[in-house]
C-alpha positions in Angstrom: 83.0 98.0 89.8 85.4 99.8 87.1 86.0 102.5 89.7 87.6 99.9 91.9 90.2 99.4 89.4 91.2 103.1 89.8 91.2 102.6 93.7 93.5 99.5 93.2 95.8 101.7 91.0 95.8 104.4 93.5 96.8 101.9 96.3 99.6 100.6 94.2 100.8 104.2 93.5 100.8 105.0 97.2 102.9 101.8 98.1 105.3 102.5 95.3 105.5 106.2 96.1 105.9 105.5 99.9 108.8 102.9 99.2 110.6 105.4 96.8 110.4 108.2 99.6 112.2 105.7 101.7 114.8 105.0 99.0 115.2 108.7 98.2 117.0 109.3 101.7 115.3 112.6 102.2 115.1 113.6 98.4 118.9 113.3 98.3 118.8 110.6 95.7 117.2 112.2 92.6 115.9 109.0 90.7 113.9 107.7 93.7 112.9 111.2 94.5 111.4 111.9 91.0 109.9 108.4 91.0 108.1 109.0 94.3 106.6 112.2 93.2 105.5 110.6 90.0 104.0 107.6 91.7 102.1 110.1 94.3 100.7 112.2 91.3 99.4 109.1 89.5 98.1 107.9 93.0 96.1 110.9 93.6 94.7 111.0 90.1 93.4 107.5 90.3 92.1 108.2 93.6 90.2 111.1 92.5 88.8 109.0 89.7 87.7 106.4 92.2 85.9 109.0 94.3 83.6 109.7 91.5 81.5 106.5 92.1 83.0 105.2 95.4 81.8 107.1 98.6 84.7 109.2 99.9 84.7 107.4 103.3 85.0 104.0 101.7 87.5 105.2 99.2 89.8 106.8 101.7 89.5 104.1 104.3 90.3 101.3 101.9 93.2 103.3 100.3 94.9 104.2 103.5 94.3 100.8 105.4 95.7 98.6 102.5 98.4 101.1 102.0 99.3 100.9 105.7 99.1 97.1 105.8 101.3 96.5 102.7 103.8 99.4 103.7 104.2 97.8 107.2 104.9 94.3 105.8 107.3 95.6 103.4 109.1 97.5 106.2 109.4 94.7 108.4 110.5 92.2 105.7 112.5 94.3 103.2 113.9 97.1 105.3 114.2 94.8 108.3 112.6 97.6 110.4 111.7 96.4 114.0 108.2 96.0 115.1 106.4 95.1 118.3 103.1 93.6 119.3 101.4 97.2 119.9 102.3 98.1 116.2 100.7 95.0 115.1 97.7 95.4 117.2 97.4 99.0 115.8 97.5 97.9 112.2 95.0 95.2 113.2 92.7 97.7 114.5 92.8 99.9 111.4 91.9 96.9 109.3 89.0 95.9 111.4 87.7 99.4 111.4 87.9 99.6 107.7 86.0 96.1 107.4 83.4 97.5 109.7 83.1 100.5 107.7 82.8 98.7 104.4 80.2 96.2 105.8 78.0 98.7 107.5 78.4 101.9 105.6 75.3 103.1 103.6 75.8 102.2 99.9 
């Protein structure tokens, strides 16, 4: 259970890092760029610790799916990026796939 805390921290690091990448404007703004690099370093560190006990397929699926979901929500509401029904369905399929993987993967 303790390793899920590290997975959670990795997910937070990915979300922060991805948003800082957006704010860095192609690494032309130094503070967000440095923040993005630090966030991703911490993200991968925590992800590697989570993988000690949580299976790779579960760790990576959860990390990427939750990151995609939250980043998409942030993109729509914070950055006012346009979306369409196909994008929403695509994210929903990813989430359903991860739920199925978590439910039926051998533990």
